[in-house]
C-alpha angles and dihedrals in degrees: 000000000000090000095058100037098098099036119122122242088256093052091049092051091051093049092046091053095045091048088050092054094044093045095048089046091051090050099044103036124091101257092215090073088069097054117093098223096038121133116249110278133200101236091194092063119094119264137176111271119226117243101202134058121217116247093252089063101033099049099057091045092050093047092050091045093051093048090052090043091233134116120267096256140112097254140173089267094055096041099042122358095053099028106087144071139188115263092211109023090203092059123081126259102275127138094253090059097050134083138178118252098206121025121190096217097026090233121131094225090069090071093071 
């Protein structure tokens, strides 16, 4: 709680969104891809998702969610509403002057 006490609302929103992506990736990714000596795994195959987050992931997300008075979930606000910025702050709000801050795939075509 001390670490987030002085964060601005924008910083809290960014942290909430990032924690949402990280926590969902943790829950829905095959754990063996993170192990150093693991056999190669087809990440496109189905695997059993986990149903519990470790405290080192859940506690920060719960604290940020509480401070924002929102649920700990990757929601529309985190993915879309609070996930953009102007490329040039002096130019107007037009699609050509906006960019996403966090993209799920990292590909530019995800922006529009």
